[in-house]
C-alpha positions as CSV (number, residue, x, y, z in Angstrom):
1,M,4.4,-18.8,-9.0
2,L,2.5,-21.9,-9.6
3,F,-1.3,-21.7,-10.2
4,A,-4.2,-23.6,-11.6
5,L,-4.6,-23.1,-15.3
6,G,-7.8,-21.1,-16.1
7,V,-9.4,-21.7,-19.5
8,V,-11.1,-18.4,-20.4
9,L,-13.9,-18.7,-22.9
10,A,-14.5,-16.0,-25.5
11,A,-17.8,-14.8,-24.1
12,Q,-17.2,-12.3,-21.3
13,E,-20.1,-13.5,-19.3
14,T,-18.9,-17.1,-19.4
15,P,-17.2,-18.0,-16.0
16,T,-13.6,-19.1,-15.9
17,I,-13.1,-22.9,-15.8
18,Q,-10.4,-24.0,-13.4
19,T,-8.4,-27.3,-13.8
20,S,-5.9,-28.8,-11.5
21,V,-3.0,-28.4,-14.0
22,H,-0.2,-26.4,-12.3
23,L,1.7,-23.8,-14.3
24,V,5.0,-22.1,-13.5
25,L,4.6,-18.4,-14.3
26,V,7.8,-16.6,-15.5
27,P,7.4,-12.9,-16.0
28,A,10.4,-11.9,-18.2
29,T,11.8,-8.4,-18.7
30,I,13.6,-8.1,-22.1
31,T,15.7,-5.0,-22.9
32,D,18.4,-4.1,-25.4
33,R,21.9,-3.1,-24.4
34,K,20.7,0.5,-23.7
35,G,17.9,-0.6,-21.4
36,N,15.1,-0.1,-23.8
37,F,12.3,-2.6,-23.7
38,I,12.1,-5.0,-26.7
39,D,8.6,-5.4,-28.0
40,G,7.1,-7.8,-30.6
41,L,8.7,-11.1,-29.5
42,Q,6.7,-14.3,-29.9
43,A,6.7,-17.5,-27.9
44,D,8.9,-19.2,-30.6
45,D,11.6,-16.6,-29.9
46,F,12.0,-17.9,-26.3
47,T,13.8,-21.0,-25.0
48,V,13.0,-21.9,-21.4
49,T,14.7,-24.7,-19.5
50,D,13.8,-26.2,-16.1
51,D,16.8,-27.8,-14.5
52,G,18.3,-28.0,-18.0
53,V,15.2,-29.6,-19.7
54,K,13.6,-27.5,-22.4
55,Q,10.0,-26.7,-21.7
56,N,6.9,-26.2,-23.9
57,I,5.9,-22.6,-23.1
58,R,2.9,-20.4,-23.5
59,M,3.2,-16.6,-23.7
60,D,0.6,-14.0,-22.7
61,T,0.7,-10.3,-22.9
62,S,1.1,-8.2,-19.7
63,D,-2.7,-7.5,-19.8
64,T,-3.8,-11.1,-20.0
65,V,-6.8,-12.0,-17.8
66,L,-4.7,-14.8,-16.4
67,A,-2.3,-12.7,-14.4
68,P,-3.4,-9.2,-13.1
69,V,-1.1,-7.8,-10.4
70,S,-1.4,-8.1,-6.7
71,L,1.0,-5.6,-5.2
72,V,2.3,-5.0,-1.6
73,V,4.1,-1.7,-1.0
74,A,6.3,-2.0,2.2
75,V,7.5,1.4,3.5
76,Q,10.3,1.9,6.1
77,C,9.0,4.4,8.7
78,S,12.0,4.7,11.0
79,G,12.6,8.1,12.5
80,I,15.9,8.2,10.7
81,S,13.9,8.1,7.5
82,A,11.7,11.1,8.3
83,S,13.0,13.2,5.4
84,V,12.3,10.3,3.0
85,L,8.9,9.7,4.3
86,A,8.0,13.3,3.5
87,K,8.6,12.4,-0.1
88,I,7.0,8.9,0.1
89,N,3.8,10.4,1.6
90,Q,3.2,12.2,-1.7
91,M,3.5,9.1,-3.9
92,G,0.3,7.2,-3.1
93,S,-1.5,8.5,-6.1
94,L,1.0,6.8,-8.5
95,I,0.6,3.2,-7.1
96,Q,-2.7,2.1,-8.6
97,P,-2.4,3.6,-12.1
98,M,1.3,3.1,-12.6
99,V,2.2,-0.1,-10.8
100,A,-0.9,-2.2,-9.8
101,G,-2.6,-1.3,-13.1
102,D,-6.3,-1.2,-14.1
103,R,-7.2,-4.7,-12.9
104,G,-4.6,-4.7,-10.1
105,R,-4.9,-4.5,-6.3
106,A,-2.5,-3.0,-3.8
107,A,-1.9,-3.2,-0.1
108,V,0.3,-0.9,2.0
109,I,2.3,-1.8,5.1
110,A,4.9,0.1,7.1
111,F,7.8,-1.2,9.2
112,D,10.1,0.1,11.9
113,D,10.4,-2.0,15.1
114,E,7.2,-3.7,14.1
115,V,5.2,-4.3,10.9
116,R,1.8,-2.7,10.5
117,V,-0.8,-3.0,7.8
118,F,-2.1,0.4,6.7
119,Q,-4.3,-0.8,3.9
120,E,-5.5,-4.2,2.9
121,F,-5.7,-5.1,-0.8
122,T,-7.8,-2.6,-2.7
123,S,-8.2,-1.2,-6.2
124,D,-9.4,2.1,-4.8
125,G,-6.7,4.7,-5.6
126,T,-8.1,7.1,-2.9
127,K,-7.6,4.5,-0.2
128,I,-4.1,3.8,-1.3
129,R,-3.2,7.5,-1.4
130,T,-4.7,8.0,2.1
131,A,-2.7,5.1,3.5
132,F,0.6,6.6,2.1
133,A,-0.2,10.0,3.7
134,K,-0.8,8.4,7.1
135,I,2.6,6.8,7.4
136,Q,4.7,8.7,9.9
137,P,8.2,8.2,11.5
138,R,8.3,6.4,14.8
139,V,11.2,4.5,16.4
140,I,14.4,6.2,15.3
141,R,16.7,3.4,14.0
142,S,14.8,0.1,13.8
143,G,13.8,-1.0,10.3
144,K,12.8,-4.6,10.2
145,M,12.8,-5.0,6.4
146,I,13.1,-8.8,6.4
147,D,10.2,-9.2,8.8
148,A,8.2,-6.9,6.5
149,V,9.0,-9.1,3.6
150,A,7.6,-12.1,5.4
151,E,4.4,-10.2,6.3
152,S,4.1,-9.1,2.6
153,V,4.3,-12.7,1.5
154,R,1.6,-13.7,4.0
155,L,-0.6,-11.0,2.5
156,L,0.1,-11.9,-1.1
157,E,-0.7,-15.6,-0.4
158,T,-4.2,-14.6,0.4
159,Q,-4.7,-13.5,-3.2
160,P,-5.9,-15.8,-6.0
161,E,-3.2,-17.9,-7.4
162,N,-3.7,-16.6,-10.9
163,R,-2.4,-13.2,-10.1
164,R,1.1,-11.9,-10.4
165,R,2.5,-11.3,-7.0
166,V,4.8,-8.2,-6.7
167,L,6.4,-6.6,-3.6
168,M,7.8,-3.0,-3.8
169,I,10.0,-2.0,-0.9
170,L,10.7,1.7,-0.2
171,S,13.5,1.6,2.4
172,E,17.2,1.4,3.1
173,S,19.0,-1.4,1.3
174,R,20.0,-3.2,4.6
175,D,17.9,-4.6,7.4
176,R,17.7,-3.1,10.9
177,G,16.9,-5.7,13.5
178,S,14.5,-8.3,12.0
179,A,13.9,-11.5,13.9
180,M,13.7,-13.5,10.6
181,K,16.9,-14.3,8.7
182,L,17.3,-13.3,5.0
183,D,17.6,-16.9,3.8
184,A,14.4,-17.9,5.5
185,A,12.5,-14.9,4.1
186,L,14.0,-15.5,0.6
187,E,12.6,-19.1,0.6
188,L,9.2,-17.8,1.5
189,V,9.3,-15.3,-1.3
190,E,10.5,-17.9,-3.8
191,K,7.9,-20.4,-2.8
192,A,5.1,-17.8,-3.2
193,G,6.4,-16.7,-6.6
194,V,6.8,-13.0,-5.5
195,M,8.8,-10.6,-7.7
196,V,10.6,-8.0,-5.5
197,Y,11.3,-4.4,-6.5
198,P,13.3,-2.6,-3.8
199,A,13.5,1.2,-4.2
200,T,16.2,2.2,-1.7
201,Y,17.8,5.4,-0.3
202,S,20.6,6.4,2.1
203,A,19.1,7.7,5.3
204,Y,22.2,9.9,5.7
205,A,22.5,11.3,2.2
206,N,18.7,11.9,1.7
207,P,18.3,14.7,4.3
208,W,20.6,16.9,2.2
209,T,17.9,16.7,-0.6
210,A,15.0,17.5,1.8
211,K,13.4,20.7,3.0
212,P,14.4,21.9,6.5
213,E,10.9,21.2,7.9
214,D,11.2,17.6,6.7
215,N,14.3,17.0,8.8
216,P,13.1,17.0,12.5
217,P,15.9,16.8,15.1
218,M,16.6,13.4,16.7
219,P,15.5,13.2,20.3
220,G,18.5,13.9,22.6
221,G,20.5,15.7,19.9
222,P,22.9,14.2,17.4
223,D,23.4,10.5,17.7
224,Y,27.1,10.1,17.0
225,M,27.2,6.5,18.3
226,G,24.3,5.5,16.1
227,G,26.1,6.9,13.1
228,L,29.2,5.0,14.0
229,M,27.2,1.8,14.4
230,D,25.7,2.4,10.9
231,L,29.2,2.5,9.5
232,F,29.7,-1.1,10.7
233,R,26.2,-2.0,9.4
234,L,27.3,-1.2,5.9
235,G,29.2,-4.5,6.0
236,K,26.0,-6.4,6.3
237,V,24.4,-8.2,3.3
238,N,22.6,-5.9,1.0
239,A,19.2,-7.5,1.4
240,A,17.6,-5.4,-1.4
241,D,20.1,-6.7,-3.9
242,V,19.6,-10.3,-2.9
243,L,15.8,-10.1,-3.0
244,A,15.7,-8.4,-6.4
245,R,18.3,-10.7,-8.0
246,S,16.7,-13.9,-6.6
247,T,13.2,-13.1,-7.8
248,G,13.7,-11.5,-11.2
249,G,12.9,-8.0,-9.9
250,R,15.0,-4.9,-10.0
251,H,16.8,-2.9,-7.4
252,L,16.3,0.8,-8.0
253,S,17.4,3.8,-5.9
254,F,16.6,7.4,-5.5
255,E,17.5,10.5,-3.5
256,T,15.2,13.3,-4.6
257,L,11.4,13.6,-4.8
258,K,11.7,13.6,-8.6
259,G,13.9,10.6,-8.4
260,L,11.4,8.7,-6.3
261,E,8.6,9.5,-8.7
262,Q,10.7,8.3,-11.7
263,T,11.7,5.1,-9.8
264,I,8.0,4.2,-9.2
265,I,7.1,4.9,-12.8
266,R,10.0,2.9,-14.1
267,A,9.1,-0.1,-12.0
268,G,5.5,0.1,-13.2
269,E,6.6,0.4,-16.8
270,E,8.7,-2.7,-16.4
271,I,6.0,-4.7,-14.7
272,H,3.5,-3.9,-17.5
273,S,6.0,-4.5,-20.3
274,Q,7.0,-8.0,-19.3
275,Y,6.4,-11.1,-21.4
276,L,4.4,-13.6,-19.3
277,L,5.8,-17.0,-20.0
278,S,4.4,-20.1,-18.4
279,F,4.9,-23.9,-18.7
280,V,3.7,-27.1,-17.1
281,P,6.8,-28.8,-15.7
282,Q,7.7,-31.9,-17.6
283,Q,9.5,-33.3,-14.5
284,P,7.9,-31.7,-11.4
285,G,10.2,-33.4,-8.9
286,K,11.0,-32.0,-5.5
287,G,13.2,-29.2,-4.2
288,Y,14.3,-26.0,-5.9
289,H,14.2,-25.9,-9.7
290,H,16.5,-23.7,-11.8
291,I,15.0,-21.8,-14.7
292,E,16.8,-20.3,-17.6
293,V,15.2,-18.0,-20.1
294,M,17.0,-17.4,-23.4
295,I,16.3,-15.6,-26.8
296,P,18.7,-17.4,-29.2
297,S,17.8,-15.1,-32.2
298,R,18.5,-11.9,-30.3
299,T,22.1,-11.6,-29.2
300,D,21.5,-8.0,-28.2
301,A,18.7,-9.0,-25.8
302,R,19.1,-8.7,-22.0
303,V,16.8,-11.1,-20.1
304,R,15.8,-10.8,-16.5
305,A,13.5,-13.4,-15.0
306,R,13.1,-15.4,-11.8
307,P,16.0,-17.9,-11.6
308,G,13.9,-20.7,-10.2
309,Y,10.9,-22.0,-8.4
310,W,9.7,-24.5,-5.8
311,P,7.2,-27.1,-7.1
312,A,3.7,-27.1,-5.7
313,T,3.2,-29.3,-2.6
314,N,-0.4,-30.1,-3.2
């Protein structure tokens, strides 16, 4: 994400002063070999390159006033996902405190054969919980994940530029019928500086972990042809993997209600444990820029960050 640098003065009542200097924001997740978060690193511990050129970086904590979270949660609501939705409907109360955070905002959308906004951006946990509870299964098999990603980017671009933009997707890992292609959606995500956290499930394995009342019969009885078509669909690109890997996010998965809860909590812990690195590009240039984040002094560190960015056009 690129945004105008805000100089925040010490006095709380003093307004933020905006300049036209564009920063590249690079949230970085740092863990050891066992997946534990590494705390206590300083800016001098990091080396960041932009197309191979070392940059002068600034580092803020995850609670910096420069980058509170704007979050979109996109939920697949296909009929085939009915048993999963019964679990997701119960998760709304976790979103604001665990993922968006105290100063964060969240919006909720759902997708099947179309994409619908259930809740615009809000910091009201009750509204978010209510939106989750309202999402119900509709069209049996359509799940336009990629179209939902494009709509999520549109929503996130309405937010102030000095906010971290995060998309959490609760869905299958592969798209079902989007008009937009993955490459086009990925470019939108990259240009908007959105970090994507897919939390995915198998629509066929999940019913085995659900209560009988959460597994309504499909209209017309068993859909054997649909199941056969889904076997062929497994050969399609795993969109969740691509979106997470290309944005510095993380692809998580779940089967049970407890697993879904732990997945949301884990994503929130990671988002709020990140080091927020930023730099003013020394050679802005045009086209896609490749970023590399390294910690030379910590050979045990595992670094996950956005692999690149698109320069601002204005």
